[in-house]
N, CA, C and O of each residue as an XYZ file, in Angstrom:
512
protein
N     146.761     14.124     94.671
C     145.515     14.534     95.250
C     144.475     14.658     94.147
O     144.735     15.231     93.089
N     143.338     14.132     94.401
C     142.272     14.139     93.382
C     141.623     15.508     93.316
O     141.346     16.145     94.332
N     141.391     15.934     92.094
C     140.781     17.244     91.904
C     139.259     17.068     91.899
O     138.716     16.249     91.158
N     138.587     17.858     92.742
C     137.127     17.768     92.799
C     136.529     18.687     91.754
O     136.970     19.821     91.572
N     135.540     18.188     91.089
C     134.894     18.969     90.043
C     133.586     19.522     90.607
O     132.749     18.779     91.119
N     133.432     20.817     90.504
C     132.229     21.470     90.994
C     131.197     21.443     89.875
O     131.458     21.899     88.761
N     130.041     20.912     90.179
C     128.971     20.813     89.184
C     128.110     22.065     89.255
O     127.641     22.450     90.326
N     127.912     22.682     88.131
C     127.068     23.857     88.069
C     125.643     23.413     87.733
O     125.423     22.588     86.845
N     124.684     23.981     88.466
C     123.295     23.628     88.214
C     122.755     24.348     86.980
O     121.943     23.793     86.241
N     123.194     25.555     86.763
C     122.704     26.329     85.632
C     123.864     26.776     84.758
O     124.892     27.244     85.246
N     123.675     26.622     83.475
C     124.630     27.144     82.514
C     124.114     28.497     82.041
O     122.935     28.791     82.237
N     124.939     29.324     81.433
C     124.495     30.661     81.005
C     123.257     30.637     80.108
O     122.391     31.499     80.264
N     123.137     29.706     79.196
C     121.971     29.664     78.309
C     120.702     29.233     79.054
O     119.597     29.531     78.600
N     120.839     28.544     80.178
C     119.669     28.148     80.966
C     118.894     29.376     81.441
O     117.663     29.368     81.469
N     119.616     30.423     81.812
C     118.950     31.637     82.272
C     118.171     32.307     81.134
O     117.099     32.870     81.357
N     118.709     32.244     79.928
C     118.012     32.812     78.767
C     116.718     32.051     78.495
O     115.689     32.660     78.203
N     116.765     30.737     78.588
C     115.565     29.924     78.360
C     114.532     30.177     79.457
O     113.345     30.323     79.167
N     114.967     30.229     80.693
C     114.055     30.498     81.812
C     113.415     31.874     81.651
O     112.214     32.029     81.872
N     114.212     32.874     81.267
C     113.676     34.214     81.053
C     112.647     34.245     79.929
O     111.614     34.903     80.054
N     112.919     33.539     78.834
C     111.978     33.498     77.707
C     110.673     32.828     78.111
O     109.602     33.295     77.722
N     110.733     31.761     78.870
C     109.521     31.064     79.327
C     108.708     31.959     80.261
O     107.482     32.015     80.156
N     109.377     32.650     81.165
C     108.669     33.556     82.070
C     108.026     34.717     81.316
O     106.911     35.122     81.644
N     108.707     35.251     80.321
C     108.148     36.329     79.506
C     106.929     35.853     78.728
O     105.928     36.566     78.656
N     106.998     34.669     78.151
C     105.857     34.109     77.433
C     104.671     33.889     78.373
O     103.533     34.189     78.009
N     104.919     33.377     79.557
C     103.849     33.166     80.535
C     103.200     34.487     80.937
O     101.979     34.562     81.073
N     103.995     35.508     81.123
C     103.471     36.826     81.477
C     102.608     37.385     80.349
O     101.540     37.940     80.608
N     103.052     37.248     79.112
C     102.272     37.719     77.966
C     100.947     36.970     77.851
O      99.913     37.575     77.567
N     100.975     35.657     78.069
C      99.745     34.864     77.996
C      98.755     35.240     79.096
O      97.552     35.028     78.945
N      99.243     35.784     80.177
C      98.371     36.223     81.266
C      97.847     37.632     81.025
O      96.666     37.899     81.249
N      98.700     38.525     80.578
C      98.340     39.945     80.454
C      97.458     40.227     79.242
O      96.509     41.003     79.355
N      97.737     39.629     78.096
C      96.991     39.938     76.874
C      95.495     39.650     77.019
O      94.701     40.517     76.652
N      95.053     38.492     77.530
C      93.607     38.284     77.691
C      92.979     39.261     78.686
O      91.833     39.672     78.507
N      93.717     39.635     79.728
C      93.170     40.575     80.699
C      92.978     41.948     80.081
O      92.000     42.633     80.383
N      93.898     42.359     79.221
C      93.775     43.653     78.571
C      92.646     43.661     77.548
O      91.934     44.658     77.431
N      92.469     42.585     76.814
C      91.414     42.543     75.803
C      90.049     42.322     76.429
O      89.041     42.663     75.810
N      89.975     41.763     77.636
C      88.680     41.546     78.288
C      88.003     42.862     78.592
O      86.778     42.951     78.503
N      88.751     43.884     78.948
C      88.170     45.176     79.240
C      87.675     45.891     77.993
O      86.850     46.799     78.089
N      88.173     45.491     76.810
C      87.792     46.146     75.568
C      86.469     45.626     75.016
O      85.888     46.235     74.117
N      85.994     44.509     75.548
C      84.733     43.961     75.070
C      83.581     44.907     75.373
O      83.543     45.561     76.415
N      82.654     44.960     74.443
C      81.445     45.739     74.664
C      80.302     44.756     74.855
O      79.581     44.434     73.911
N      80.147     44.289     76.068
C      79.124     43.306     76.369
C      77.772     43.982     76.555
O      77.660     45.048     77.160
N      76.752     43.323     76.014
C      75.390     43.827     76.073
C      74.489     42.693     76.534
O      74.692     41.539     76.155
N      73.505     43.015     77.342
C      72.518     42.031     77.773
C      71.349     42.071     76.805
O      70.760     43.129     76.586
N      71.013     40.939     76.232
C      69.820     40.820     75.398
C      68.754     40.092     76.194
O      68.999     39.024     76.756
N      67.572     40.680     76.236
C      66.439     40.058     76.913
C      65.423     39.693     75.838
O      64.883     40.571     75.165
N      65.164     38.394     75.675
C      64.241     37.921     74.657
C      62.905     37.581     75.313
O      62.817     36.684     76.152
N      61.860     38.322     74.909
C      60.518     38.127     75.453
C      59.552     38.053     74.278
O      59.360     39.038     73.566
N      58.948     36.894     74.076
C      57.910     36.717     73.058
C      58.372     37.214     71.686
O      57.632     37.916     70.997
N      59.576     36.854     71.296
C      60.106     37.221     69.995
C      60.690     38.620     69.905
O      61.281     38.970     68.884
N      60.542     39.426     70.939
C      61.084     40.781     70.951
C      62.403     40.795     71.733
O      62.532     40.149     72.773
N      63.372     41.541     71.213
C      64.683     41.627     71.860
C      64.865     43.029     72.418
O      64.703     44.023     71.710
N      65.206     43.093     73.704
C      65.561     44.356     74.350
C      67.028     44.267     74.714
O      67.467     43.300     75.336
N      67.784     45.282     74.322
C      69.221     45.301     74.607
C      69.512     46.309     75.706
O      69.088     47.463     75.640
N      70.254     45.846     76.734
C      70.651     46.694     77.849
C      72.170     46.664     77.963
O      72.780     45.595     77.925
N      72.773     47.827     78.100
C      74.215     47.902     78.259
C      74.604     47.452     79.662
O      73.979     47.840     80.649
N      75.645     46.630     79.734
C      76.129     46.202     81.050
C      76.978     47.283     81.713
O      77.347     47.150     82.879
N      77.286     48.341     80.987
C      78.086     49.409     81.576
C      77.216     50.474     82.248
O      77.743     51.371     82.906
N      75.898     50.388     82.090
C      74.986     51.342     82.720
C      74.081     50.617     83.704
O      73.391     49.668     83.332
N      74.079     51.061     84.966
C      73.222     50.451     85.979
C      71.765     50.778     85.691
O      71.409     51.934     85.464
N      70.918     49.737     85.704
C      69.497     49.933     85.424
C      68.680     48.806     86.033
O      69.204     47.730     86.320
N      67.401     49.059     86.226
C      66.446     48.049     86.694
C      65.256     48.091     85.748
O      64.654     49.144     85.540
N      64.918     46.927     85.169
C      63.790     46.854     84.236
C      62.934     45.649     84.574
O      63.441     44.625     85.033
N      61.638     45.773     84.345
C      60.711     44.656     84.538
C      60.220     44.177     83.180
O      59.973     44.975     82.277
N      60.081     42.867     83.051
C      59.597     42.244     81.826
C      58.466     41.292     82.175
O      58.571     40.517     83.126
N      57.386     41.349     81.407
C      56.205     40.518     81.658
C      55.970     39.597     80.472
O      56.117     40.003     79.319
N      55.604     38.356     80.762
C      55.232     37.394     79.730
C      54.511     36.225     80.380
O      54.886     35.785     81.467
N      53.479     35.725     79.716
C      52.706     34.568     80.176
C      52.197     34.728     81.608
O      52.074     33.738     82.329
N      51.903     35.950     82.029
C      51.369     36.200     83.362
C      52.415     36.311     84.457
O      52.063     36.414     85.632
N      53.662     36.293     84.108
C      54.745     36.391     85.083
C      55.530     37.680     84.847
O      55.607     38.183     83.726
N      56.108     38.199     85.924
C      56.923     39.414     85.829
C      58.303     39.137     86.402
O      58.436     38.611     87.507
N      59.323     39.495     85.640
C      60.720     39.372     86.077
C      61.307     40.760     86.200
O      61.089     41.612     85.340
N      62.047     40.988     87.261
C      62.787     42.231     87.422
C      64.256     41.925     87.176
O      64.864     41.114     87.875
N      64.814     42.591     86.166
C      66.211     42.399     85.782
C      66.995     43.612     86.250
O      66.632     44.751     85.959
N      68.071     43.355     86.977
C      68.920     44.430     87.494
C      70.302     44.326     86.860
O      70.925     43.265     86.863
N      70.766     45.444     86.319
C      72.127     45.536     85.799
C      72.872     46.497     86.724
O      72.488     47.657     86.872
N      73.942     45.997     87.341
C      74.731     46.811     88.259
C      76.181     46.353     88.232
O      76.461     45.155     88.256
N      77.087     47.295     88.184
C      78.528     47.029     88.236
C      78.981     46.055     87.151
O      79.913     45.282     87.374
N      78.342     46.076     85.982
C      78.739     45.219     84.879
C      78.149     43.824     84.904
O      78.501     42.994     84.065
N      77.261     43.546     85.845
C      76.624     42.242     85.969
C      75.116     42.388     85.831
O      74.540     43.405     86.216
N      74.480     41.352     85.273
C      73.027     41.337     85.150
C      72.487     40.137     85.912
O      73.080     39.058     85.899
N      71.347     40.342     86.580
C      70.724     39.237     87.315
C      69.230     39.472     87.410
O      68.743     40.589     87.237
N      68.511     38.388     87.690
C      67.080     38.480     87.952
C      66.945     38.654     89.463
O      67.286     37.754     90.231
N      66.450     39.807     89.879
C      66.373     40.108     91.310
C      64.987     39.859     91.893
O      64.837     39.790     93.113
N      63.966     39.722     91.035
C      62.621     39.406     91.524
C      61.869     38.682     90.425
O      62.009     38.997     89.243
N      61.070     37.709     90.831
C      60.260     36.949     89.884
C      59.074     36.366     90.629
O      59.204     35.935     91.775
N      57.914     36.353     89.976
C      56.746     35.765     90.619
C      56.413     34.385     90.048
O      55.294     33.898     90.212
N      57.377     33.758     89.383
C      57.157     32.397     88.896
C      57.231     31.422     90.071
O      57.749     31.747     91.139
N      56.700     30.221     89.847
C      56.587     29.250     90.947
C      57.934     28.826     91.529
O      58.104     28.795     92.748
N      58.874     28.504     90.674
C      60.118     27.910     91.153
C      61.194     28.931     91.509
O      61.968     28.692     92.436
N      61.268     30.034     90.821
C      62.252     31.066     91.121
C      63.682     30.684     90.824
O      64.606     31.279     91.379
N      63.887     29.698     89.955
C      65.254     29.270     89.629
C      66.055     30.371     88.956
O      67.271     30.459     89.126
N      65.371     31.207     88.194
C      66.085     32.275     87.484
C      66.745     33.249     88.460
O      67.774     33.841     88.136
N      66.171     33.419     89.641
C      66.783     34.302     90.637
C      68.004     33.655     91.275
O      68.932     34.350     91.687
N      68.007     32.337     91.358
C      69.121     31.624     91.995
C      70.275     31.341     91.043
O      71.293     30.791     91.464
N      70.140     31.703     89.766
C      71.197     31.421     88.787
C      72.392     32.339     88.947
O      73.468     32.050     88.422
N      72.223     33.433     89.659
C      73.347     34.328     89.909
C      73.564     35.314     88.786
O      72.905     35.241     87.749
N      74.489     36.236     88.989
C      74.731     37.277     87.986
C      75.530     36.744     86.800
O      76.313     35.802     86.929
N      75.314     37.369     85.640
C      76.051     37.030     84.433
C      76.710     38.291     83.889
O      76.196     39.394     84.069
N      77.856     38.122     83.222
C      78.566     39.290     82.688
C      79.386     38.987     81.447
O      79.716     39.909     80.700
N      79.725     37.738     81.202
C      80.590     37.392     80.073
C      79.767     36.949     78.876
O      78.728     36.310     79.043
N      80.217     37.281     77.664
C      79.504     36.838     76.472
C      79.320     35.324     76.464
O      80.260     34.570     76.716
N      78.101     34.894     76.172
C      77.775     33.468     76.153
C      77.004     33.011     77.380
O      76.359     31.964     77.333
N      77.047     33.753     78.470
C      76.323     33.369     79.679
C      74.837     33.690     79.519
O      74.475     34.677     78.878
N      73.982     32.851     80.105
C      72.535     33.022     79.969
C      71.810     32.775     81.279
O      72.318     32.101     82.175
N      70.612     33.336     81.370
C      69.658     33.036     82.435
C      68.326     32.802     81.739
O      67.928     33.591     80.882
N      67.632     31.720     82.101
C      66.353     31.399     81.490
C      65.291     31.252     82.561
O      65.478     30.536     83.544
N      64.174     31.936     82.361
C      62.993     31.688     83.187
C      62.037     30.902     82.303
O      61.374     31.477     81.439
N      61.962     29.595     82.512
C      61.153     28.732     81.654
C      59.668     29.022     81.808
O      58.925     28.970     80.828
N      59.227     29.325     83.015
C      57.805     29.604     83.240
C      57.351     30.826     82.457
O      56.286     30.806     81.839
N      58.140     31.876     82.476
C      57.784     33.118     81.791
C      58.267     33.133     80.342
O      57.915     34.036     79.583
N      59.063     32.148     79.953
C      59.671     32.095     78.626
C      60.424     33.393     78.312
O      60.225     34.023     77.274
N      61.293     33.762     79.252
C      62.141     34.941     79.101
C      63.595     34.484     79.187
O      63.985     33.778     80.117
N      64.383     34.897     78.206
C      65.784     34.518     78.146
C      66.647     35.754     78.241
O      66.429     36.727     77.519
N      67.629     35.721     79.127
C      68.628     36.775     79.242
C      69.945     36.168     78.780
O      70.325     35.083     79.222
N      70.640     36.870     77.890
C      71.950     36.380     77.462
C      72.870     37.563     77.208
O      72.453     38.622     76.739
N      74.128     37.343     77.533
C      75.144     38.372     77.326
C      75.787     38.112     75.969
O      76.225     36.998     75.683
N      75.839     39.139     75.145
C      76.484     39.048     73.839
C      77.542     40.143     73.757
O      77.455     41.160     74.446
N      78.527     39.924     72.917
C      79.577     40.923     72.764
C      80.586     40.495     71.736
O      80.423     39.471     71.073
N      81.636     41.290     71.604
C      82.682     41.015     70.617
C      83.377     39.691     70.913
O      83.733     38.954     69.994
N      83.568     39.391     72.179
C      84.295     38.190     72.562
C      83.357     37.049     72.881
O      83.495     36.418     73.930
N      82.403     36.765     72.004
C      81.436     35.691     72.233
C      82.195     34.437     72.622
O      82.950     33.891     71.818
N      82.001     33.977     73.842
C      82.783     32.844     74.342
C      81.921     31.697     74.766
O      80.739     31.626     74.430
N      82.512     30.808     75.500
C      81.816     29.640     75.996
C      81.485     29.826     77.459
O      82.239     30.457     78.199
N      80.373     29.284     77.871
C      79.977     29.321     79.269
C      80.290     27.964     79.887
O      79.411     27.303     80.440
N      81.557     27.556     79.787
C      81.960     26.244     80.279
C      83.457     26.261     80.526
O      84.166     27.183     80.124
N      83.913     25.225     81.191
C      85.336     25.057     81.423
C      85.751     23.777     80.733
O      85.176     22.720     80.992
N      86.736     23.852     79.865
C      87.226     22.684     79.145
C      88.389     22.107     79.924
O      89.229     22.839     80.447
N      88.429     20.798     79.996
C      89.503     20.181     80.764
C      90.380     19.312     79.968
O      91.325     18.733     80.502
């Protein structure tokens, strides 16, 4: 009678390798999330060569005027956005909120630039 051989899908060392890969994946996920909260991000508003710094951790509403235009900048819940503008196109209001270092909002008509700066100065793009 022929003896049937049972094939094992996993050997004992396979579980060790799988465990190590899962642990590495977990570390790669958790470490950036933990360090993201440690960043001290600040909003810089550049108007006519003058820089105003606003903390993203404190909710505030400020207006900035330049070249006959007025922008209202709102900082709430760690995000900054332009909530009102009397410029013709209003693109700065449609750019949405920013919160990560490297992100910017520009009102070209008023020549006002908002940018987030911090310890983790990053890229405002996705690399593929």
